N, C-alpha and C positions, 0 to 999 in steps of 0.2 A: 523046750524047754518052756512050762508055767509061766506065767506073766509073777512078773511083785506084788507081793501084795499089798496090798493099800494105792495101785496105780490104774483100777479098772478107771476107775471115772475122769483122770486125767486123758487116759488112752482113748476114750470117748470124745470127749473137748476137745483134741486133740484131733482127731477123725471129725469130730462135726464143723469144726474151725478150716480146718484145712484141704481136706480130702473132698472130691469129687467123683462119686459114686458113677455118677451117669459118665463122665469119660477117663477114668482107670481102672484096671482090675488088678487082684494081684494076680501078683505070676505063675502061681502054684494051679490058677483056676484054669488058665488055657493054651493051650500050645503055642508055641511063636509061630506067628504066620507068616507069609513069604512077602517081603518088601519092609517087615519089623530091623529095627536093628539093634542089634544086640554090643550092648554098651557098657564097656572092660573100667573099671572102675580104678585109677592108679594108687603106687602104694600110700602116696601121703594123705594125699585123701580120702585115700582106705579108712586111716590109723584116725583122718578127724572124724569120720561119720561112725566108726566103734566108739569113743567119746561120748559119742551125743547120744546112746545109747541107755538113755536115762529110765525107759517106763516097761520097756522089756528088752528080748533080745528079734532083732530084724527078723531073723529066719523065721521066728513067732508073729510077729505081729505087724513087719513089714514098716514101712514108713512112719505110723503110730507109735514105732518103738522109742524113736526119735525124738530128741531138744533140741529142733532149730534152731540154736539162740545164742545170741554173739557174748553172753557170761559163762553159759556151758564152754563155748569153743575158746573162750581166754582158759579155762584152765587148762585148755591140753596144748595152749597155748605160752605158755609160761611152764609146764611140764616139759614140750616135749621141742620145746628152743623156737626162737623167734624165723629160724633157716626153714624149719621143717614146714610153717604155719605157711613161710613165703611161697617154698614149693606147693603146699595145697594149693593156694591161691591156683599158680599158673599152672596148675591140669585141672582146677576148677573152672577156666578160663580156655585150656582145651577138651575137654568135654565139653561144654556149652558152646561151643561153635562146632562139635562137630554133631551134635543134635541140631543146630539150629540148620545145618545143610541138611537135613532129611527132612521126607514127606510122611514121611507112614511111620506106624508105632515106633514105639520106643522100650524094647528089653534090658534091664540093668541082671548083672550078675548077680552074684548071692550079696555083696554087697548091701545091695538095697534092697535085693527079692522084689522087685515090684516093677507091671510093667503099663506102660502109659498109651492108651489107644491112640496117641495124635502129638506127634515132636513139638508139637507150643505147650504142651501143656509142662511135659516132660521141663522145656526150657525155664517155665515158668517156675516149675519148683526150683530148678537150681539156681534161677536169678534169685527169691528167695534164701538161697543157703551163701549165697554170694554178699548176698546185704548184709547178713548176717556178720558175713566170717569181716568184713571190711567196718562192720561196728566194732567188732572185738581189738581188730589192729588200732581203731583207731583207741580203742581202753587203755589198750597194751600201752599206750606212747604218751596220752594224754591224763589217764586214769578213769577211773569208773566214779557213775555218781554216787551217791550217800548212800546208805541202807535207808535214810528218811526218803530221801527222796525217792530213790528208789518202791518200796511200798505205799508211798502218796497215788503215783502215777500208776501203779498195779489194781489200788483201790480203786482210784478214776476210773480206766479201763474193767473193771472185773477181773484183772487178770491174777485167777488163781494159784498159777502155774510160773511165774513169777515172784508171788510171795513165796512158794517154796523152796524156789530157787535163793533166795534170800536166805531163809534159814539153812537151807545147804549151807551158803558162805559161813554163817554163824557155827554151824557147828564144825567146819571147816578150822574156823580159827581158835576155837574152845582146843579142840583137837593140837592145834598147835601151841596154845599154854599161853594164846593172846588172850586172857579172859577177860581185860576191861573192856575190850574193840568187842568180844564174841556178846559178853552179856549185855551192853548199850543196846546193837543189831534184838537181844533176847526182850528186853524191855522193851520197844519199839511194836515188835508185836503181841507179844503180853498185852499192848494195850488196846489192841482190837477186838472187837464184838466178838466173842465163843459165842454167841448167837447165828450168825453165818456159818450153818451149817458148812459153808464149802471149805471155812477157814478154820472150821471152830477144831479140830485137831491138833492144828500148829498153834493156835493161840491157847492150848491147852496146854502142850508141848514146854515148848517157852513160856507157862507158867510154872512146870515144875522144872525146867530148869533156874529159873531165876531161883523158884524156891531151896532148892538144894546146894546155889553157893551163894546169896544171901539174903537165906531167910521167905518167907511168904511173904507175897503181893496182893491186893483186892482184889478181885470176883472170883 
C-alpha cells in the first residue's frame, strides 16, 4: 500500500529521530536468525498499534508509519475505553519483560514488521511506547494541556509533528460541531509564520478554515 500523500517528510523526520540504522533492520530484509526472539503482540496492544498508524501502514513503512505519541494514544483510549487501555498497558509490560529476558535479536510479527538486532534496542523502543501510554493515561485522568501550550512547546522544540496533531484535534472538534473551540485553535496556528516551510501548509490551511467560517484573516 502506498504511503499517504503529504507524509513523506514526516516519515523521514521520524526515521531520523527515532531509528538507528546500524542497530535495526527491516523485517523483510533478512531472514530470522537462530537465536532471534519471535515476538507476537497481544490483541489490545495490537489495536493500539493500529490506532497509531498515522503516516502510512506498518506493512509498508514499518515503525516509521507509527506516531508513538500520547495524544494519538489518547484518541484511541477514549474510543476503545479505559479497560482496553489498561489491558494494553498490561500486555505491553508482558512484552517488555519477555524482551528483557532475551539476549539476541527480536523479530516482530506483522504488527510491527520490524527486527531489532539487539534485544536492548527493542526494549528501548517499547519503553518509549510505555512512557507515551502513561502520559496518555495522565491526560485522560487530569486533562490535556491547552492547544496554546502545546503549540508553544512544539515551536520551542521545533516539533512539527505536534503542530499537525493539534491541527488534527481542531479538525475533529470542527467535525463534531464544536466550532468555537476549533476556530480558537485554528486562529493560533494561523498566527504562526507561513514562511517556515515545515509548517507553511498547516498555517495556510488554518487561515483558509478561518476565512470560510468567519471571514478573511491577515497574512
